[in-house]
C-alpha positions as CSV (number, residue, x, y, z in Angstrom):
1,M,0.0,0.0,0.0
2,S,1.3,3.4,-0.8
3,F,0.4,6.8,0.5
4,R,0.6,10.2,-1.2
5,C,2.1,13.2,0.7
6,P,0.9,16.8,0.2
7,Q,3.8,17.4,-2.2
8,G,2.6,14.6,-4.4
9,H,5.3,11.9,-3.6
10,D,4.4,8.2,-3.1
11,S,5.4,7.0,0.3
12,S,5.3,3.5,1.9
13,T,4.6,5.0,5.4
14,A,1.4,6.7,6.5
15,D,3.0,9.2,8.9
16,F,5.8,11.0,7.1
17,C,6.8,11.0,3.4
18,D,9.7,8.8,2.5
19,V,10.9,11.3,-0.1
20,C,10.5,14.8,1.5
21,G,9.7,14.1,5.1
22,E,6.4,16.0,5.1
23,P,3.7,14.8,7.4
24,I,1.1,12.8,5.4
25,G,-1.9,13.0,7.9
26,A,-5.4,13.2,6.4
27,V,-4.0,13.1,2.8
28,A,-3.2,9.4,3.3
29,E,-6.8,8.4,3.8
30,A,-7.9,10.3,0.8
31,S,-5.3,8.8,-1.6
32,A,-5.2,5.3,-0.1
33,P,-6.4,2.8,-2.7
34,A,-9.8,1.1,-2.2
35,P,-9.4,-2.4,-0.7
36,T,-9.5,-5.2,-3.3
37,P,-11.9,-8.0,-2.9
38,A,-10.5,-11.2,-1.3
39,T,-9.5,-13.9,-3.8
40,P,-10.1,-17.5,-3.0
41,A,-7.1,-19.4,-1.7
42,P,-5.4,-21.7,-4.2
43,S,-6.3,-25.4,-3.9
44,S,-2.6,-26.5,-3.6
45,P,-0.1,-24.5,-1.6
46,A,2.3,-22.5,-3.7
47,P,6.0,-23.1,-3.2
48,S,7.5,-20.8,-0.7
49,S,9.7,-18.0,-2.1
50,L,10.9,-17.0,1.3
51,T,14.7,-16.8,1.5
52,L,16.3,-17.1,4.9
53,P,19.1,-14.6,5.8
54,D,22.6,-15.8,5.3
55,P,24.0,-16.3,8.8
56,A,27.5,-15.5,7.5
57,A,26.4,-12.2,6.2
58,P,27.3,-9.2,8.4
59,A,24.4,-7.6,10.2
60,P,23.4,-4.2,8.9
61,T,25.0,-1.5,11.0
62,A,23.1,1.5,12.3
63,L,23.3,4.7,10.3
64,V,24.8,7.4,12.6
65,C,23.5,10.9,12.0
66,P,26.4,13.3,11.3
67,S,24.4,16.2,12.8
68,C,23.4,14.8,16.2
69,A,25.2,11.4,16.4
70,T,21.9,9.5,16.9
71,D,21.8,5.8,15.6
72,N,19.2,5.3,12.9
73,P,18.0,2.2,11.0
74,P,20.5,1.4,8.2
75,D,17.9,2.2,5.5
76,A,16.6,5.5,7.1
77,L,16.2,8.5,4.8
78,F,15.9,11.0,7.7
79,C,17.4,11.1,11.2
80,E,14.6,10.3,13.7
81,N,16.0,12.7,16.2
82,C,16.9,15.9,14.4
83,G,15.5,15.4,10.9
84,Y,18.8,15.4,9.0
85,D,18.3,14.3,5.4
86,F,20.7,11.4,4.6
87,T,20.0,11.7,0.9
88,T,20.8,15.5,0.5
89,G,22.9,16.1,3.6
90,Q,20.8,18.9,4.8
91,L,19.1,19.7,8.1
92,P,15.4,20.6,8.0
93,V,14.5,24.2,7.7
94,T,13.1,25.4,11.0
95,A,11.3,28.6,11.9
96,P,13.3,30.9,14.1
97,P,12.3,30.7,17.8
98,A,9.6,33.1,18.8
99,A,10.8,36.0,20.7
100,T,9.3,36.4,24.2
101,A,8.2,39.8,25.4
102,A,9.2,39.1,29.0
103,G,12.7,38.0,30.1
104,P,16.2,39.3,29.7
105,D,18.3,39.3,26.5
106,W,20.9,36.6,27.2
107,I,24.4,36.7,25.8
108,A,27.5,34.5,26.2
109,E,30.9,36.2,26.4
110,L,33.7,34.2,24.8
111,W,37.2,34.7,25.9
112,I,40.3,32.8,26.9
113,D,41.2,32.6,30.5
114,A,45.0,32.9,30.8
115,D,44.9,32.2,34.6
116,W,43.3,28.8,33.9
117,F,46.1,27.9,31.5
118,A,48.7,29.0,34.1
119,H,47.0,26.9,36.8
120,Q,47.3,23.8,34.6
121,D,51.2,23.9,34.3
122,A,50.8,22.7,30.7
123,P,53.6,23.3,28.2
124,G,53.0,26.3,26.0
125,G,50.8,29.2,26.7
126,P,47.1,29.9,26.1
127,P,45.8,30.6,22.6
128,T,45.8,34.3,21.9
129,S,42.5,36.0,22.0
130,G,41.5,39.6,21.2
131,A,38.6,41.3,22.7
132,P,35.9,39.0,24.1
133,A,33.3,37.9,21.6
134,T,29.6,38.1,22.5
135,V,27.1,35.5,21.2
136,P,23.4,36.1,21.7
137,L,21.6,33.2,23.2
138,R,18.4,33.0,21.3
139,A,17.3,29.4,22.1
140,T,16.8,27.4,25.3
141,T,19.5,24.9,24.3
142,I,22.9,26.2,23.0
143,S,25.6,24.0,21.7
144,I,29.3,24.7,22.4
145,G,32.2,23.3,20.4
146,R,34.3,23.6,17.3
147,R,33.0,23.7,13.7
148,S,33.5,20.6,11.5
149,E,32.5,20.9,7.8
150,S,33.1,17.1,7.3
151,R,30.8,16.2,10.2
152,T,28.4,19.1,9.5
153,L,28.8,20.4,13.1
154,Y,28.0,24.1,13.5
155,P,27.8,24.9,17.2
156,D,25.9,27.9,18.4
157,I,29.0,29.0,20.4
158,D,31.9,28.3,18.0
159,C,35.2,27.8,19.8
160,S,37.2,26.8,16.7
161,G,40.1,28.9,17.8
162,D,40.8,26.7,20.8
163,G,42.1,23.2,20.1
164,A,41.3,22.1,23.7
165,V,37.6,22.3,22.9
166,S,36.0,19.2,21.5
167,H,33.7,19.4,18.4
168,R,30.7,18.6,20.5
169,H,32.0,19.9,23.9
170,A,29.1,21.0,26.0
171,Q,25.6,22.6,25.9
172,L,23.9,25.3,27.8
173,V,20.2,24.7,28.8
174,L,17.9,27.4,30.0
175,D,15.4,26.4,32.7
176,R,13.1,29.5,33.4
177,D,15.7,32.1,34.5
178,R,18.7,29.9,35.2
179,W,21.3,28.4,32.7
180,Y,22.8,25.0,33.3
181,V,25.9,23.6,31.6
182,E,26.1,20.0,30.5
183,D,29.4,18.4,29.3
184,L,28.8,16.2,26.2
185,G,31.6,13.8,26.8
186,S,34.3,16.2,25.8
187,T,38.0,15.2,25.8
188,N,39.2,17.8,28.3
189,G,36.0,18.2,30.4
190,T,33.9,21.3,31.3
191,F,34.6,23.3,34.4
192,V,32.5,26.1,36.0
193,G,33.9,28.7,38.2
194,A,37.5,27.2,38.1
195,P,40.7,27.5,38.2
């Protein structure tokens, strides 16, 4: 049975289009073919065309999303977590977050703490940084890391100038009027209020 999405594509699933990812919804019922009348069963059983999987064949591996690192079925067209399109390599277009009338305008100030590097007694000095950079925090979850074109990682707070920062280093999460920081398994860890 196939379903037709609002864009006119044929899909094998009734919830989202296999081609463009659009929700199918009520269009599926309208375009679903009418049920065919039942045919009588043959008098003698037909030979089975079922082929058993080869036990020596490797099991299909999960398809890892390059955008959010979520495991997906090997034949997935879209990431089930973030909507990344495996066929075109693009993230879905999302509407900008709605601005709230109440609440402060949050920003992050990005600078290199020379005292932290001195406290570590590591060889070499800290990376040079000019004036602090400010990044407006326009969402309730903000990613921190280094940009990677090959892995299509574009963090909200880009720390590409600092090699000690992992590509997916940490994230900031806003809960009402308080921000929380969560390390995402970074190599060098995330520290708050240190040296």
